C-alpha positions, 0 to 999 in steps of 0.5 A: 465718900472721902472728905479729903478727895472731895475737898481737893476736887472742889478746890480744883474745880474752882482753879479750872474756872479761874482759868477762863478769866486767865484765858480772857486776859491771855488773849485780850492782851494780844488783840488790838485795844479796840477789840479787848472787851470783845475778847473778854466778853466772849470768854466770860459769856462762855462761863454763863451759857455753858454752865447752864447748858451743862447742868440742863443737858450736856453732863448727862449726854457726856456721862449718861449710859447711852452706849459708846457714842453718846450718853442718855438723859438720865442726869438731865437737869442734875437729876439724881446727882444730889444723891451721893449714892448715885452711881455714874455709869462705868465708875465701878471697881478700880474706877469707883468715885470717892467724891459726890456725883455732884462734885464730879459734875461741877468739876467737869463743868469747868472743863466744858466752860473753857474748851469752846472759850479756847476757840475765840483766840482764832476768830479774834477781831472779826466774829459777830457776838450773836453768831458766836453765842449761837455757835457756842451753844450748838457746839457744846451739845453737838461736839463737846458732849459726844467727844467727852463721852467717847474719851472721859466716860468709861462707857465711851468707845475710845475709853473702852478701846484703850485710848488715854487722856488724863485731863483733856488733850483730845477732849479739850485741846484737839477738839477746840483746835480742830473747831478753831481751824474750821471756823476761821476757814469759813470766817475768813481773814482779818482786814489787812492780814497778813500785810498789816502789822497787828501787834498785841496792845498789852503784853503785860495783860497776856503775861498776867493771863499766862500766870493765871492759866499756869496756876489754874492748870494744877487744878486741871491736871492734878484735879483729874486724879479725882483725889488727894493722893499720889497720882495728884502729886505726880500730875502736879509735878509733871504739869509744872515741869512740862510748862517750864521745859516748853518755855525753854524750848520755845525761847531757844528756837525763837532766839536762834530763828529770830534773834530775840527771846520775847516775852510773848514767846515765853508765855506761848511756850509755857502754854504749849507745854501745859497743853502737851502734858494735859493728856499725859499728866498721870501716865508719865513720870521721871524726866518724861514731862521735861522731854514732852514739854521741851519737844512741844515748845519747839514743835508748837513754835514751828507750827505757828508759821503754818498759817502763813504758808497755808493762808488761814488767819488763826489770829492768836495761834489756837491751831498752832498751840492747842491743836498741834500741842494736843496732838503732840502730847497725845502721841508722845504719850504712846511713847513715854507712858509708864510701863503699866500703861503700855508706853513703847519706851517702857516695854509696851508694844505699839498698841497704845500708839495705835489707840492714841492715833485713832483717838486723835484722828477721830476727834479731829475729823468729827470736831472739824466736820461738825464745826465747819457745818455749823459755821456754814449754817450760821453764816448763811442764816445770820452771818458770822462776821461783823461788817467792814465798818464794824471791824474797822471801828472795833468789836468793843464799840460795835458789839458792846457799845463800850471802850476798854480804856478811858483817856479823859474826855475821849472815851468812857469806862462805862456804857457809851451813849 
């Protein structure tokens, strides 16, 4: 065990956890005022439910030694993880961990928390809280844990095939984006969309959330080096440069297309760059992160218009930013990966590109199919969507009996009734 590496991973875990409140504010500012608490609650609730499920079952399913498709229950209920001599399957030789197994489990738990929280942006303004809670728990067990095993565990079939994902391009962003698309297809459009304008109620909240996400992303990517070392420094620098370049790329095409460079565009562009560099962070160097980020900013800006063309109501552009951004970064990695990892532009053949395509396709198909089935079942049993009256009233009051803002005698900052 290395004390410096352990300290860095624990600090990174805290940074990643901080991203979930950041995401809550990022999304919360973009919804209408009557739905902001509903959005915040969905994100914060993930911090509670997913943490318990991760400790009880999902860490073991993701990192236990059950074969290429799913782990076993060796580590269920955190069994054996307090013993620093415990060896996680596959983490030997060059992959050997220098941090306590419990620190690794805690770090990975924060990834598990934020991944399904990303989905909430797509379903904003109309998803019933009880349905969300059930979907959240089932999705973690049936979708996230298997995909994490495939990609992150050295015993997973995509890992052994050679697919690269430094910090979650497939496991987190493509996985959540595909699930978001499936869920909105079952859930349906918001009342009035796209005829009625539904502008953000507080862009300052969104920009605050963006800053928290950007800050926390250093733990997300640089922490995935699992040590305080040169690889962490490389991932740190790549993360920042990609976000900066993506913001510029997004704003450039927004200015050309719409005539203005908006604050929401700047925030969305930065997040698109952070998403795209996530799978690449420890595998690229030099100017590659700037190119990857700039391309992702442009591609994601163009992708958000797909919902109008195809008629699916992805409220806050989870599909356009996270699914498309994750795919963009994962595929560009096949081109820009350093020579030692087989990038096409640095002397490698096409093997890495093929492996990346397989990983992307497998994640999209599996996540979409299972998420769609879960959504259909939950909708048939208890209903996914709030009633038309509740949607008009807003999720804050109808689902949580609260108002986000107080205006004298007209509302209460606390519980209503």
